[in-house]
C-alpha positions in Angstrom: -39.9 214.7 31.0 -42.0 211.7 32.1 -45.0 214.3 32.6 -45.0 215.4 29.1 -45.1 211.6 27.6 -48.2 210.6 29.9 -50.6 213.4 28.5 -49.8 212.5 24.9 -50.3 208.8 25.6 -53.7 209.5 27.2 -54.7 211.7 24.4 -54.0 208.7 22.2 -56.0 206.4 24.3 -58.8 208.8 24.4 -59.0 209.2 20.6 -58.9 205.3 20.5 -61.8 205.0 23.1 -63.7 207.7 20.7 -63.3 205.5 17.7 -64.2 202.4 19.5 -67.5 204.2 21.0 -68.3 205.4 17.4 -68.0 201.9 15.9 -70.2 200.5 18.6 -72.8 203.1 18.0 -73.3 202.0 14.4 -73.9 198.5 15.4 -76.7 196.5 16.5 -77.2 193.5 18.9 -80.1 191.3 17.5 -80.0 188.9 20.6 -82.5 186.3 20.5 -84.5 187.8 17.7 -81.7 186.8 15.4 -82.9 183.4 15.6 -86.5 184.4 14.2 -84.8 186.3 11.5 -82.9 183.4 10.4 -85.8 181.1 10.6 -88.0 183.5 8.6 -85.3 183.9 6.1 -85.3 180.1 5.5 -89.2 180.0 5.3 -88.8 182.6 2.5 -86.4 180.5 0.8 -88.5 177.5 1.0 -91.6 179.5 -0.2 -89.9 180.1 -3.4 -90.0 176.3 -4.1 -93.8 176.0 -3.5 -96.6 177.0 -5.8 -97.3 180.7 -5.9 -100.3 180.3 -8.0 -101.5 177.3 -9.9 -98.3 175.5 -10.6 -96.1 178.3 -10.9 -93.4 178.2 -8.4 -92.0 181.3 -6.6 -88.5 180.8 -8.3 -90.3 180.6 -11.9 -91.9 184.1 -11.0 -88.5 185.6 -9.9 -87.0 184.3 -13.2 -89.9 185.6 -15.4 -90.5 182.3 -16.7 -94.3 183.0 -16.5 -95.1 186.6 -18.2 -99.0 186.3 -18.0 -98.8 186.2 -14.3 -98.4 190.0 -14.0 -96.1 192.5 -12.4 -97.1 192.4 -8.6 -96.0 188.9 -8.0 -92.9 189.5 -9.6 -92.4 192.9 -7.9 -92.9 191.1 -4.5 -90.3 188.4 -5.4 -87.8 191.1 -6.3 -88.6 193.3 -2.9 -88.9 190.1 -0.8 -85.5 188.6 -1.9 -83.7 191.8 -2.1 -84.7 193.1 1.4 -85.9 189.8 3.1 -83.1 187.7 1.9 -79.9 190.0 1.0 -80.2 192.7 3.3 -81.5 190.8 6.1 -78.4 188.5 5.8 -76.2 191.4 5.4 -77.6 193.0 8.4 -77.2 189.9 10.5 -73.7 189.3 9.3 -72.3 192.9 9.6 -74.6 194.0 12.6 -74.8 197.5 11.1 -77.5 199.7 12.4 -78.0 201.3 9.1 -78.8 197.9 7.3 -81.1 196.8 9.8 -83.2 200.0 9.5 -82.8 199.4 5.5 -84.1 195.8 6.0 -86.9 196.9 8.3 -88.0 199.7 5.7 -87.4 197.4 2.7 -89.2 194.4 4.3 -92.3 196.8 5.2 -92.6 197.8 1.4 -92.4 194.2 0.6 -95.2 193.3 2.8 -97.3 196.1 1.1 -96.2 194.5 -2.5 -96.9 191.1 -1.2 -100.5 191.6 -0.2 -101.0 193.4 -3.3 -99.8 190.3 -5.3 -102.1 188.2 -3.2 -105.0 190.6 -4.0 -104.0 190.6 -7.6 -104.6 186.9 -7.8 -108.1 187.1 -6.5 -109.6 190.2 -7.7 -110.4 190.7 -11.3 -108.8 187.3 -12.3 -110.4 185.9 -15.4 -112.6 183.0 -15.0 -110.6 179.8 -14.4 -107.5 181.5 -13.3 -105.8 180.2 -10.3 -105.8 182.0 -6.9 -102.8 182.7 -4.6 -100.9 179.4 -3.8 -99.6 178.5 -0.5 -96.0 179.4 -1.3 -97.2 183.3 -2.1 -99.0 183.3 1.3 -95.9 181.7 3.1 -93.6 184.3 1.6 -95.7 187.2 2.8 -96.0 185.7 6.3 -92.3 185.4 6.3 -91.6 189.1 5.1 -94.1 190.2 7.7 -92.2 188.2 10.6 -88.9 189.8 9.1 -90.5 193.4 9.2 -91.4 192.9 12.9 -88.2 191.6 13.9 -86.4 194.3 12.1 -88.2 197.0 13.5 -87.8 195.5 16.9 -84.0 195.1 16.5 -83.3 198.7 14.9 -85.7 200.3 17.3 -83.8 199.1 20.5 -80.9 201.3 19.5 
């Protein structure tokens, strides 16, 4: 009678180990790179308070308070905050592998839109228009850092 009970208990234990293994497979370990991600997120938040072009600050671009600025800087604010701030914070908090890859790809897209935003402020601007400000350049550098960090973290798995 005792022999029949042992295989059932082992089967339940084996199933629990399989479930735990699947949970672990879906998770990442950011290790020391998590500090770089956290600092880059803080720099991105700080860049919103700095001028992006002329006297227009990043949060004003995000809020749409300056419609004459164009679509590219606004697109960059949406992608950088969406992927660089929200998805990155969620990926750090949950440690889900899928969110780490989403942060890597999304931040990569945000780098492209950020470089376009800088380019749009330099090329074809009317005479007297201001170029890219320190906040815009700092935000692009923060998103480049986030992209590199997330690719390293997600690629380790």
